[in-house]
C-alpha positions, 0 to 999 in steps of 0.5 A, spaced: 255 226 625 255 232 620 262 233 618 264 226 618 266 222 612 263 215 612 268 210 613 265 207 606 268 213 602 274 214 606 280 210 602 287 211 602 290 213 595 297 212 594 302 215 589 300 210 584 293 211 584 294 218 581 299 216 576 295 210 574 301 205 573 302 198 575 309 197 574 312 203 577 311 201 585 314 195 588 309 191 592 308 192 599 314 190 603 318 187 597 320 188 590 317 185 584 320 180 580 320 184 574 324 189 576 330 184 577 329 181 570 329 188 567 335 190 571 339 183 568 336 185 561 339 192 561 346 190 564 346 184 558 344 190 553 349 194 556 355 189 555 353 187 548 353 195 546 360 196 549 362 189 545 359 192 539 363 198 539 369 195 541 368 191 534 367 197 530 373 200 533 377 194 531 374 194 524 376 201 522 383 198 522 382 192 518 382 191 511 375 194 507 371 188 504 365 192 501 364 199 499 357 202 499 359 209 496 364 213 501 362 208 506 367 202 507 364 195 511 368 189 514 365 183 517 367 185 524 364 192 523 357 189 521 358 184 527 359 190 532 353 194 529 348 188 530 351 187 537 351 195 538 344 197 535 340 191 533 340 186 539 339 191 544 333 194 541 328 189 543 331 187 549 330 194 552 323 195 550 322 188 554 326 191 560 322 198 559 315 194 560 317 190 566 320 196 570 320 204 570 324 207 566 327 211 571 330 204 574 332 202 567 335 208 563 341 209 567 343 202 566 342 202 558 349 202 554 
């Protein structure tokens, strides 16, 4: 019996046991539903970012409504800013909490 490990001590260690994360690996034989939700959120965030950039680009050619120092703002530019910066930020935080960053980051706008 010398040199043998007792069965009670023998335990398989997965890569996730070493990392300590519970969201980085899917359940055995499938995937986690949070990953699907995170991917959907990131695709929606990417779309709003692109629409916001388009709004800002179109606003450059319109008449200026407000001026703040050397900066000139239009309502369309402000809508674009909200869509490109303000809306995606909390959505991305939510997506990063549901799935690993290696999955969600390539999908961000």
